[in-house]
TIFIPA-939880 format. One line per 4 residues: number of its first residue (from 1); their letters; for each residue x, y, z of N, C-alpha, C. Coordinates in steps of 0.05 Angstrom, whole numbers. Each point is the difference from the previous one (the first is absolute). Example, Ala and Ser with C-alpha at 12.3 -4.5 7.8 and 13.67 -1.06 7.14 Angstrom:
2
1) AS) 264:-114:156:-18:24:0:18:24:0; -7:21:-14:16:24:1:-15:22:14
***
This chain:
475
1) MTPR) -172:-1181:1394:19:-26:1:-13:-17:0; 1:-21:-15:-13:-32:5:12:-14:15; -23:-19:16:19:-19:26:22:-20:-11; -9:-1:-35:28:-14:-14:27:12:-2
5) ARRR) -15:22:-9:34:25:-5:13:1:26; -24:8:22:20:-2:21:11:-16:21; -6:-27:-15:19:-22:13:24:-1:-10; -3:4:-25:24:0:-28:19:18:15
9) RRGR) -9:24:12:14:20:3:16:2:26; -20:-11:20:15:-10:27:21:-30:-3; 4:-17:-21:5:-17:-3:34:11:-13; -4:24:-5:29:14:-15:27:-7:16
13) PVLV) -4:6:26:17:5:21:16:-26:5; -17:-22:-2:6:-26:1:16:-12:-22; -4:12:-18:15:-17:-25:20:22:-6; -1:31:11:26:9:5:19:-13:12
17) ALLC) -2:-9:16:1:-12:31:24:-23:-22; -22:-24:-3:16:-24:-10:19:3:-20; -6:24:-20:21:6:-22:31:8:15; -8:15:19:20:14:13:16:-25:19
21) LGAG) -11:-19:5:12:-30:20:12:-5:-19; -15:-12:-27:17:-16:-27:27:22:-7; 2:19:1:18:17:-2:26:-3:16; -9:0:25:16:0:20:11:-27:0
25) LALA) -14:-24:1:15:-26:-1:18:0:-20; -11:13:-27:15:-8:-22:33:10:6; -7:30:13:22:10:5:20:-4:18; -8:-25:22:10:-15:27:13:-19:-20
29) VAVA) -11:-14:-16:11:-27:-21:28:10:-9; -8:26:-18:23:4:-10:26:14:12; -4:7:22:22:9:19:12:-22:4; -21:-20:15:19:-24:13:8:-18:-19
33) GAAP) -7:-1:-25:15:-16:-18:-17:-26:-4; 6:-17:-12:-19:-30:-7:3:-16:29; 17:12:16:0:-23:22:-24:0:16; -5:-22:15:-24:1:18:10:11:19
37) PDQP) -24:15:13:1:6:36:14:-7:25; 5:-33:-9:14:-1:24:36:-10:-8; 0:4:-33:29:-8:-4:17:27:3; 23:-6:-9:22:20:-4:-10:9:-26
41) ASGG) 0:29:-2:10:10:-28:28:-6:-11; 2:8:-17:27:-7:-20:16:18:14; 21:-5:9:20:15:13:-3:-11:28; -17:-15:11:4:-8:26:-20:12:19
45) AALG) -9:26:-4:-11:18:20:-26:-16:8; -6:-7:26:-32:-6:-5:-20:20:9; -23:4:-15:-28:4:5:2:8:28; -6:24:13:-9:3:24:-33:4:-2
49) TPGW) -9:10:-26:-31:-6:1:-14:-10:-21; -16:-22:2:-15:-10:-21:-8:7:-13; 2:-4:-31:-9:12:-18:-30:11:0; -16:-13:12:-24:-4:6:-12:17:16
53) SPRR) 20:16:18:-4:14:23:-10:26:-5; -25:7:16:-5:23:0:14:24:0; 30:0:6:12:21:-2:7:11:-23; -5:-21:-21:8:4:-24:-30:10:-19
57) VPQP) -20:5:19:-16:15:-17:-3:30:6; -4:14:-26:6:23:-3:-23:19:21; 5:26:6:-18:18:9:-24:3:-14; 1:11:-25:-28:-11:-15:-14:-7:9
61) FVDA) 4:-37:9:-15:-19:2:-17:4:18; 16:12:29:-8:3:26:-19:31:-6; 6:12:-12:-23:31:-5:-25:-13:-15; 2:-22:-19:-19:-13:-9:-18:-5:19
65) VGGT) 5:-23:15:-12:-14:28:-8:16:11; 12:25:8:-15:20:22:-12:17:-11; -2:2:-34:-18:21:-6:-27:-7:-1; 3:-29:-4:-31:-18:-9:-10:-1:31
69) RLQR) 14:-1:26:-11:-1:29:-13:31:1; 14:26:-11:-9:21:7:-25:7:-18; 4:-10:-26:-26:1:-12:-25:-7:16; 5:-28:11:-31:-5:10:-1:19:27
73) QLDA) 22:7:22:-8:8:17:-7:27:-6; 4:13:-16:-10:27:-8:-30:-4:-21; -6:-18:-10:-26:-4:-19:-18:-4:32; 12:-16:17:-19:4:21:-6:24:19
77) GLGA) 20:14:3:8:23:15:-22:22:-13; -10:-2:-23:-9:19:-15:-28:-8:-2; -6:-36:1:-27:-2:2:-15:7:-25; -30:-7:6:-9:10:-22:-13:25:-13
81) GGGC) 13:19:14:-5:26:-6:23:10:-20; -11:18:-10:16:15:-25:30:11:12; 14:7:-21:30:7:7:15:-7:-16; 33:-5:5:21:-4:-18:21:0:15
85) FQVT) 22:-26:-10:27:12:18:21:-11:-19; 24:9:-1:16:-21:-10:23:11:11; 22:-23:1:18:3:15:31:-11:-14; 17:13:-5:26:-5:-13:25:2:5
89) TAAG) 15:-9:-11:34:-3:8:17:4:-15; 20:6:-5:20:9:-20:-1:-7:-23; -12:-35:5:6:-14:-22:-32:-4:-16; -19:12:16:-29:4:-15:-20:-1:19
93) PVAG) -20:-3:-7:-22:-11:13:-3:-21:17; -12:-11:21:-4:-27:20:-26:10:3; -15:13:1:-30:-7:10:-16:22:-13; -20:1:-9:-22:26:-12:-30:-13:-10
97) RNED) -15:15:11:-35:2:-2:-2:25:-8; -15:-7:-28:-15:27:-9:17:25:-5; 25:2:-9:19:10:2:-8:23:-17; -14:3:-25:-10:14:-21:-25:8:6
101) APTV) -14:-4:29:-33:6:-7:7:34:20; -21:18:-21:4:29:7:-13:-8:36; 5:16:18:-7:-3:35:7:25:4; -28:7:22:11:20:17:20:4:15
105) GAST) 24:8:-1:20:0:18:9:22:22; -22:9:12:6:23:11:19:15:7; 17:3:25:25:19:-2:25:-20:-11; -1:-30:-13:18:-6:-11:12:20:-27
109) QKLL) -20:14:-5:2:9:-33:21:37:5; 3:-5:28:26:22:5:17:-4:-12; 5:-28:-4:32:-8:-15:-1:4:-28; -24:6:-11:2:0:-23:1:33:1
113) TGAA) -13:16:12:2:29:2:30:10:7; 16:-24:13:20:17:12:28:-6:-30; 2:-19:-11:9:-14:-21:-3:22:-23; -22:11:1:-3:23:-27:15:25:7
117) ALAV) -8:10:28:11:20:3:27:2:1; 11:-24:9:29:0:0:18:-5:-24; -16:-10:-27:8:5:-16:-7:27:-22; -25:10:7:-4:33:-11:8:22:12
121) LGPE) 8:2:25:1:24:14:26:-2:8; 22:-27:1:22:-8:11:-1:11:32; 29:-17:1:-4:-6:31:6:22:24; 22:21:-20:8:18:12:-20:30:-1
125) TTLR) -18:-4:-14:-16:22:-5:-15:5:22; -1:32:9:-14:5:29:-22:21:-12; -25:10:15:-14:12:-4:2:28:19; -4:22:-15:8:24:18:-23:17:5
129) TRVL) -6:10:25:-17:19:9:14:30:-8; -10:14:-6:7:23:0:-17:23:13; 13:31:13:-8:16:8:5:28:-20; -13:14:-11:4:17:-15:-9:21:20
133) ATGD) 8:32:-15:-4:26:16:-7:23:-20; -19:15:-1:-8:26:-14:17:20:13; 14:21:-11:16:16:7:27:-7:17; 9:15:5:32:-1:5:-7:-1:34
137) PGDG) 19:-27:13:-7:-10:22:22:18:18; 16:16:-16:29:10:16:-7:17:20; -28:8:13:-3:18:16:-20:-13:28; 4:-30:-4:-11:-11:14:-30:-14:-4
141) TVDR) -20:21:-16:-27:-3:-10:-1:-1:-29; -26:-24:-11:-3:-6:-18:-31:-1:-2; -9:9:-25:-29:8:-1:-18:-31:-4; 17:-20:-8:-17:-26:-5:28:-29:-3
145) LVLV) -8:-10:23:25:-26:-6:-20:-22:-17; 10:-18:-13:-23:-17:-11:26:-28:4; -25:-18:10:17:-30:2:-14:-12:-21; 21:-20:-15:-3:-8:-26:5:-32:2
149) GGGD) -17:-16:-5:-6:-28:0:22:-13:-15; 18:-14:-2:8:-24:-14:2:-22:-3; -26:-13:16:-10:-27:6:20:-19:20; 13:17:15:8:-18:22:-23:-9:28
153) PLLS) 8:-23:-1:-25:-17:15:-1:-1:33; 25:9:-2:14:-14:32:4:29:12; -7:28:-4:-7:21:9:-11:-1:35; 16:6:15:-17:-4:24:17:16:20
157) TAPF) -23:-2:28:9:21:20:9:-19:23; 8:12:21:18:-23:21:-30:-9:10; -17:13:10:-31:-24:11:3:-29:-11; 0:14:-31:-10:-25:-8:18:-24:-10
161) RAFL) 28:8:0:22:-14:2:3:-24:27; -7:25:14:-2:-19:36:-20:-25:-10; -24:9:-11:-21:-20:-4:8:-27:-14; 13:9:-14:9:-27:-27:23:-13:17
165) ATDP) 14:11:21:21:-21:10:-7:-17:25; -24:11:3:-13:-17:27:-21:-39:-16; 6:9:-21:-16:-28:-20:26:-15:-3; 4:-26:0:28:-12:-9:-7:-1:-38
169) KTAG) -26:-5:-4:5:4:-23:5:33:-22; 7:16:17:-2:25:-10:30:14:10; 9:-16:19:23:7:20:21:5:-23; 17:20:-3:20:3:-17:0:10:-28
173) TPST) -20:7:-10:-16:13:-21:16:26:2; 12:-1:-38:17:27:-4:-21:22:-2; 8:25:9:-23:17:-5:12:32:-7; -5:22:-6:4:21:-6:-9:26:18
177) ALEG) 11:3:24:-7:22:22:-11:33:-20; -25:0:1:0:20:-1:4:25:14; 11:-7:22:14:20:17:20:10:-12; 22:-17:-21:23:4:-9:-9:23:-27
181) LADL) -17:8:0:-9:12:-28:-11:31:20; -10:-7:18:-1:21:18:16:26:8; 26:-24:6:27:9:11:17:16:-19; -3:-13:-27:14:16:-22:-8:23:-5
185) VAAK) -33:7:0:-10:22:1:11:23:20; -7:-15:15:5:26:31:37:6:0; 9:-13:-13:35:2:0:1:24:-27; -14:3:-13:-9:23:-25:5:24:15
189) GIRT) -13:-6:21:5:30:15:-32:15:-4; -16:-16:-16:-32:3:2:-13:-2:27; -18:26:7:-13:5:30:-24:6:-11; -11:13:-20:-30:-3:-3:-8:-7:-30
193) VRAL) -17:-14:2:-8:-11:-19:-41:11:-6; 0:17:-22:-30:5:12:-29:-16:-20; 24:-12:-18:-28:-26:-10:14:-21:1; -10:-30:-1:12:-27:0:-23:-9:-23
197) SVVD) 14:-9:-19:-13:-25:-21:9:-27:-6; -13:-13:-10:13:-25:-9:-15:-2:-26; 24:-21:-12:-11:-10:-30:6:-32:-4; -20:-10:-2:7:-33:-11:-5:1:-25
201) DRYD) 0:9:-19:-11:-6:-35:20:-20:-7; 20:-11:11:16:-20:-16:-15:-28:-8; -20:-1:18:-18:-29:-8:-30:15:-1; -15:-19:-10:-33:7:-5:-11:5:28
205) DERY) -23:6:12:-12:4:14:-22:-26:11; 8:-22:-9:-17:-22:9:20:-12:22; -13:3:34:2:-6:17:3:-28:7; -20:-7:-9:-18:-35:2:-4:-9:-28
209) NPAW) 11:-24:0:-7:-13:-28:-24:-14:4; -23:8:-20:-17:-6:3:-4:-36:-1; 13:-15:-2:2:-27:-3:-2:-8:35; 3:9:16:7:1:26:-26:-6:21
213) SPTY) 3:-17:22:-26:8:14:3:29:16; -23:11:-1:-1:29:19:8:-2:24; -5:-27:16:12:-4:28:33:2:8; 15:1:-30:28:8:10:5:28:4
217) RTDG) -23:16:-4:1:28:4:4:13:31; -22:-22:13:3:-2:23:11:-20:34; 13:-17:-21:11:-16:16:32:-8:0; 15:25:-12:25:1:1:16:-15:-20
221) QIGP) -8:-16:-19:15:-10:-21:16:11:-21; -16:28:6:18:14:-20:-9:35:2; 13:16:-3:-6:35:0:-9:7:-27; -2:18:-3:-2:15:-27:19:4:-12
225) VGAL) 6:-7:-25:24:-7:-19:7:31:-12; 26:6:0:-5:30:-14:37:3:3; 8:18:-18:29:7:-3:8:19:24; -18:7:17:4:17:27:-5:-13:20
229) TVNR) 2:-23:21:-7:-9:22:25:2:27; -16:2:14:17:-10:23:-16:-9:25; 18:-24:14:-8:-19:17:-24:-11:-12; 7:-18:-27:-20:-14:-18:-27:14:-4
233) GFTR) -2:25:1:-28:12:3:-18:-4:17; 12:-8:24:-15:-3:25:-4:30:18; -19:11:9:-6:17:21:8:-16:22; -3:-18:7:-2:-23:28:13:-18:-17
237) ASPP) 16:-17:27:9:-25:-9:-15:-26:12; -7:8:28:-14:-21:7:-22:11:20; -31:-4:0:-5:-17:-25:9:19:-27; 2:-11:-20:6:8:-26:-22:28:-6
241) VAAD) 2:19:-10:-11:23:-15:14:5:-17; -6:-4:-34:-2:14:-12:-1:28:-12; 18:19:-11:-7:23:-3:-17:7:-28; -12:23:-2:-24:-11:-22:20:18:-25
245) DPAV) 27:17:3:10:10:-18:30:-2:10; 12:-22:-10:36:-7:15:22:33:-7; -9:8:-20:21:18:1:-10:31:14; -27:-1:2:0:24:27:9:-14:25
249) LAGT) -2:-23:8:8:-11:24:36:-1:5; 5:0:-27:29:-2:0:14:36:6; -16:13:-7:4:33:-4:-10:8:35; -14:-10:9:-12:7:26:19:-12:20
253) EFAR) 18:-20:-8:15:-15:24:34:11:-3; 5:14:-29:15:19:-7:-5:22:19; -17:13:-10:-1:28:14:2:-2:34; -9:-22:9:4:-4:31:33:-5:-4
257) LLRE) 16:-7:-2:26:-13:2:16:32:-7; -16:8:-20:13:32:0:0:15:22; -25:6:9:1:17:30:11:-15:21; 7:-21:-2:13:-7:27:28:6:-2
261) RGVA) 14:5:-24:23:15:-11:2:27:8; -28:7:6:11:35:-1:-8:12:-17; -16:-10:-26:-3:13:-25:-39:-1:-1; -1:30:1:-29:3:-6:-13:-4:-23
265) VGGA) -24:-17:-1:-16:-5:-22:-21:7:2; -6:22:-19:-33:12:-2:-18:-20:-16; -28:12:10:-22:-13:-16:1:-38:0; -19:-9:-6:-11:-33:-7:23:-4:-26
269) VQRG) 3:-31:1:16:-7:-29:-22:-9:-8; 8:16:-33:-18:-3:-26:12:-18:-14; -17:-3:-27:13:-19:-21:8:21:-18; 21:-9:-24:7:23:-12:16:-17:-23
273) RVPD) 10:17:-14:18:-10:-18:26:19:5; 20:-9:-20:26:5:-1:-1:35:-13; 6:21:19:-5:26:-8:30:10:-24; -3:12:-15:24:6:-20:12:15:13
277) GARE) 34:-4:-6:18:15:20:6:-14:25; -17:-16:7:17:-10:28:20:-16:4; 16:-1:18:20:-8:-3:5:-26:19; 22:-19:-3:0:-14:30:14:10:26
281) VAAL) -8:-8:14:12:17:25:11:-31:23; -23:-31:-8:15:-24:16:-17:-17:-19; 19:-27:5:-2:-21:-15:1:-28:21; -16:-18:-1:7:-24:18:-4:-27:-22
285) DSAP) 19:-17:1:-8:-27:-19:-1:-21:14; -13:-21:-8:-11:-23:12:15:-24:-2; 1:-14:16:16:-25:-4:2:-8:-30; 24:-9:-13:-4:-18:-22:-19:-12:-2
289) VAQL) -10:-9:-27:-16:-13:-6:0:-29:8; 23:-6:2:10:-26:9:-4:-9:26; -12:18:16:7:-4:28:-36:4:8; -15:9:-25:-23:7:5:-17:-20:-13
293) VAEV) 12:-17:-16:-15:-20:-12:9:-27:26; 17:8:12:10:-24:25:-21:4:18; -6:26:12:-17:7:20:-35:-10:-21; 0:-2:-16:-28:-5:-11:-10:-28:8
297) IRSS) 26:-23:-9:2:-24:1:-2:-13:33; 16:17:13:3:-3:24:-28:1:19; 0:27:-2:-29:1:24:-22:5:-24; 2:-7:-22:-22:-6:-16:-24:36:-4
301) DNLA) 19:21:0:-6:25:-2:-13:0:-23; -36:10:8:-23:0:-25:14:29:-19; -4:19:11:7:20:-9:20:10:-13; 28:-15:9:19:9:-8:0:-18:-32
305) SETL) -18:-27:7:4:-11:-30:-20:15:-18; -21:18:6:-18:13:-16:15:21:-13; 12:18:24:20:18:-16:24:-5:-21; 15:-16:4:21:-16:-21:-26:-7:-29
309) VKEM) -11:-11:-4:-16:-8:-21:-2:34:-8; -17:19:12:4:33:-16:19:14:-12; 21:-19:22:28:21:-8:5:-16:-29; 4:-24:0:-2:-11:-26:-5:3:-19
313) GARK) -29:14:-2:-17:7:-19:7:27:0; 12:15:14:9:35:-4:17:-4:-15; 24:-18:4:25:3:-6:3:-13:-34; -21:-16:2:5:-16:-26:-23:-9:-14
317) GGAG) -27:9:11:-24:-6:-19:-18:20:-8; 15:22:12:-13:29:-14:-27:9:23; 4:-8:24:-29:11:13:19:-14:27; -9:14:20:1:-7:32:-26:-15:5
321) TTAA) -7:-27:-16:-23:-12:3:-5:-30:11; -17:-17:12:14:-24:9:-2:-8:-34; -19:4:-18:2:-13:-22:19:-4:-17; 12:28:-4:25:1:-6:23:-15:6
325) GLGV) 0:4:27:27:-14:19:-7:-31:-5; -23:-13:-2:-1:-28:0:8:-14:-35; -10:26:-13:9:-7:-24:35:-1:-3; 16:13:10:24:-5:2:14:-18:15
329) ATRA) -21:-4:21:20:-25:24:-16:-24:-23; -19:-1:-14:-4:-27:-16:19:-8:-22; 11:23:-10:17:-1:-23:31:-11:10; 4:15:35:30:-6:0:0:-23:8
333) LADL) -16:-11:22:-4:-21:9:0:-35:-27; -12:13:-30:7:-22:-16:30:2:-7; 7:24:4:28:-1:-19:16:-15:25; 3:6:31:11:-20:9:-4:-22:-4
337) GVPM) -19:-18:-11:-3:-34:-2:-22:-8:12; -14:21:19:-26:-6:14:-13:-5:-21; -21:-29:-2:-21:-18:-10:-19:23:10; -17:24:-20:-23:15:3:-20:-19:-8
341) TGVT) -11:-27:-10:-16:-10:-4:-11:-3:19; -29:6:-4:-18:1:33:-1:19:21; 16:22:-3:13:13:19:-22:31:-6; -21:3:19:-12:25:-4:5:17:21
345) LIDG) 10:33:-6:13:13:23:-26:26:7; -9:1:9:-21:18:5:9:27:21; 24:-11:17:9:21:12:27:-2:7; 13:4:22:34:-4:3:-5:-25:27
349) SGLA) -18:10:17:5:-16:26:-15:-21:4; -8:-15:-10:-19:-18:-2:-32:1:14; -2:24:5:-31:5:17:-22:-12:-14; 1:14:-25:-27:-12:-22:2:-24:3
353) RDNR) -29:-18:-5:-3:-31:0:-3:3:-28; 1:19:-20:-6:-12:-23:36:0:-20; 18:3:18:23:-9:-8:5:-27:-7; 26:-14:-10:-2:-23:-7:39:7:-3
357) VTCR) 9:-29:12:22:-5:-5:2:-32:-5; 24:-9:-14:7:-29:4:20:-12:18; 4:-23:10:17:-9:17:19:3:-14; 3:-7:-31:28:-3:-17:12:31:8
361) ALTA) -16:20:-17:5:25:6:13:2:22; -10:-3:19:12:10:36:22:-11:2; 8:-28:-4:20:-12:4:32:13:-20; -16:5:-20:19:16:-21:6:31:14
365) AVDL) -13:9:8:12:25:18:17:-1:16; -3:-30:18:10:3:25:34:-8:-15; -4:-18:-20:28:-5:-15:18:30:3; -24:17:-13:13:21:-15:30:15:22
369) GARP) -9:-8:29:16:10:19:32:-3:0; 2:-23:-16:30:-8:-5:8:19:-22; -15:13:-6:14:17:-33:18:32:15; 13:3:-7:20:35:8:-29:22:-5
373) GLEP) 2:10:18:-22:18:-1:-28:4:13; 0:-24:0:-27:-21:10:4:-3:31; 16:-7:15:12:-13:20:-20:11:24; -16:24:-1:-19:11:21:-26:-25:0
377) LWAG) 0:-10:-19:-22:-25:0:2:-15:22; 26:-9:1:6:-27:23:3:19:27; 29:25:-5:0:6:26:-26:18:20; -25:12:-22:-16:3:8:-27:-27:18
381) MAVA) 10:-16:-3:-23:-29:5:-4:3:29; -18:-4:11:-5:-2:30:11:-25:4; 12:-4:26:10:-19:13:-19:-16:17; -3:-28:-1:-11:-9:16:7:5:33
385) GQTG) -25:0:10:9:4:33:12:18:9; 9:19:-20:17:23:9:-6:33:-14; -3:-2:-20:-1:28:-4:-31:2:-25; -6:24:-6:-17:8:-13:-29:-13:3
389) TLAD) -16:-9:-30:-25:-13:11:-2:-24:14; 31:-19:-5:1:-25:10:7:1:30; 8:24:15:5:-1:21:-7:-12:22; -21:-5:-8:-19:-12:23:-17:-25:-6
393) EMRG) 15:-17:-24:-13:-20:-14:23:-12:3; 0:-28:10:18:-28:-6:12:4:22; 7:13:21:10:10:18:14:-24:13; 25:-6:-1:8:-19:19:-14:-25:-10
397) GPLD) -4:-6:-29:-5:-26:-8:25:-9:-19; -4:-19:-15:24:-4:-16:1:13:-30; -8:24:-8:7:20:-16:8:30:15; 5:-7:32:2:29:6:23:6:-8
401) GRLR) 9:30:-13:22:-9:-14:16:0:-30; -18:-24:0:10:-10:-27:-17:8:-21; -14:3:3:-28:13:-26:3:30:-9; -2:13:-16:-9:23:-9:-16:7:-17
405) GKTG) -16:13:-9:-21:11:-7:-21:15:2; -22:1:-19:-19:23:-5:-24:-16:-1; -16:10:24:-20:-12:4:-26:22:-10; -27:-14:-2:-17:7:-17:-26:6:17
409) FLNG) -15:7:8:-26:-13:12:-27:19:-8; -19:-2:-7:-27:8:-1:-20:-21:6; -24:4:11:-19:-25:12:1:-19:-21; -5:-24:6:14:-24:-21:18:-7:-16
413) VSGL) 23:20:2:21:-2:-8:30:2:7; 14:-15:5:28:-8:17:19:-8:-26; 17:20:2:24:1:-16:28:4:11; 21:-15:-9:14:2:13:25:-8:-29
417) AGLV) 22:17:-3:29:0:-17:19:9:12; 16:-26:-15:30:14:16:21:-27:-3; 23:-8:18:19:-19:4:1:-3:21; 5:-33:-1:-2:-9:29:36:-17:-2
421) DVGR) 10:2:20:27:-13:-2:-1:-26:15; 4:-25:-18:2:-24:1:23:-9:3; 30:16:-5:19:-6:-2:12:8:-27; -20:9:-17:10:23:-23:-33:2:1
425) PLRF) -9:26:-13:-21:12:-2:-22:-8:-21; -22:-7:13:-30:-9:-25:-5:26:-4; -7:6:-24:-29:20:-1:-27:-12:-8; -11:17:16:-34:-7:-3:-19:17:4
429) SLIA) -26:-2:-5:-16:12:4:-26:-12:0; -18:1:19:-25:-9:4:-29:21:2; -24:-6:-12:-15:12:10:-22:-22:7; -20:8:33:-21:-14:-3:-26:20:1
433) TGSF) -17:-15:-21:-35:16:4:-12:-18:14; -23:15:8:-22:-21:12:-15:22:16; -19:-10:18:-18:8:26:20:10:29; 22:14:1:7:-1:29:9:23:2
437) GEAE) 3:16:30:10:24:6:29:-3:8; 12:27:15:27:5:-2:16:-26:14; -9:-7:25:9:-16:20:7:-30:-22; -25:-9:-8:11:-26:-16:16:8:-24
441) ALRI) -2:24:-13:16:0:-17:30:-3:2; 6:5:18:28:0:20:11:-25:3; -22:-21:7:8:-17:6:-1:-22:-20; -15:8:-25:5:-16:-28:26:12:-12
445) RARL) 9:17:-7:25:11:-1:26:-13:15; -3:2:23:14:-22:18:7:-22:-3; -18:-16:-7:-3:-27:2:11:-4:-25; -10:13:-22:15:-7:-33:31:10:7
449) AEAI) 8:18:6:23:3:3:19:-12:12; -7:-7:31:15:-19:8:3:-30:-14; -18:-5:-19:-3:-22:-17:27:4:-23; 2:25:-3:31:10:-19:22:-6:14
453) GRFP) -6:14:20:28:-1:20:11:-30:4; -16:-23:-4:7:-26:9:10:-16:-27; -5:12:-26:17:-6:-20:30:-13:2; 7:-16:-8:-14:-21:-17:-8:-23:18
457) EAPA) 8:0:35:-19:-16:16:21:-26:-10; 23:1:0:13:-31:-3:35:5:5; 8:-13:14:26:-3:0:24:11:-19; 16:13:0:24:11:-9:8:-31:-25
461) VDAL) 10:-2:-22:7:-17:-7:23:-9:19; 23:23:8:26:-15:21:-11:-18:25; -20:6:2:-19:-3:27:-7:-36:-9; -1:-6:-23:-19:-30:-5:16:-21:5
465) VPAP) 27:5:-2:17:-25:8:24:15:10; 17:-17:10:23:11:9:22:14:-20; 18:11:6:19:2:-20:20:-15:-12; 6:-4:-23:16:-20:-8:27:-8:21
469) RAPT) 6:-25:3:19:-2:13:29:1:-11; 29:0:14:19:4:-17:7:-34:-1; 16:-11:-16:1:-28:-5:17:-16:21; -1:-13:7:24:-18:19:12:-6:-7
473) AAP) 25:3:-1:27:-23:-5:-11:-38:-5; 12:-6:-15:-4:-38:1:26:-6:23; -10:-17:15:24:-11:16:22:-11:-14
***
């Protein structure tokens, strides 16, 4: 954009403000009639508010002036680095920069993944983990139990759930207790299992996206992706140690839980296929997709977001692969009205630096939370200073409890998209890019978010002048 075009663009809010002022004054004169402001109108009623009073200026004028101020503050806050922002009210945009520029969005991209999953899979859909048996378990003995994964990313054991509860970012995370599945098997009267095998062929066997940094395997960003995982694919939570095979880990944990319930399990856990004639003896459903999406957004669960992508592929794209799922997701987002020009999705989590989103697309995704069936996009947002990935951010500041959003961070990328309560909800998205680490990324988005939270930084129209006075009777 040329400097002249940029000046013209920045001058638009002022022009809008002047037009609104003119409209407001015209309305004031029409309401007051032709009488001068200090003279009684016909009928003898004195005007308590002069015709040129700011009280007669409509709210859009205040917003236009506030938008000009906000534009300056956000431009200064973003600085010379790259990035984008967009802030809108119900009446339309009030500030923006590079709204359509393809930008690395980091985990803010999970808003797009969540919206697509709700639309494609449905908010009430659950993902089922099953236990099958060969032979008749009536005498308490089965030749083989088969643990079959259905894509539930929140299967967990008690120690891992206790670990999540210690972190305010993941406290309250929904889970599917693997202990419950072991209870169901034991309740069938099964006491001896000669062999236990696992099946996770619902999705492909690509555990890590090739576009991800190799460090993600060791730093706990994400465990191995699969249709059968437990404890997010980690053999140890802190420090994190990822399993080589998430399905075998799930089977090993399941065997341990069975033994704790008096069921003898022979041999080592093996990979396999569903045997012919196997019958279901137990099943456990995940939380509904609505809760899965809310959890993905609140705690920025990378594994769950990648699993939802593969599930979309398995159900609607012909294969449980990332590529198939992203194709389904892209079409669903376009059908929802999200502008996809400039958006490139490499994964569902936003971990790949080759992903591209736009601030316009993110703001549109935020807006979707007002639609029936898509409410988890709002319900799942972290609350500044209180919950999720914002639990430790902006605490005690002016946005504590007032801002809800989805965060995003990669080295050199700081993102935030969501809602700010300024007496009415502002929708916003912002991404800053440059050369900075995590500490500076948090400061940047807090500074930009606080500027948005001050909008329109002007007294309400009713506070500009006293309310109209009742006319006093003539002596």
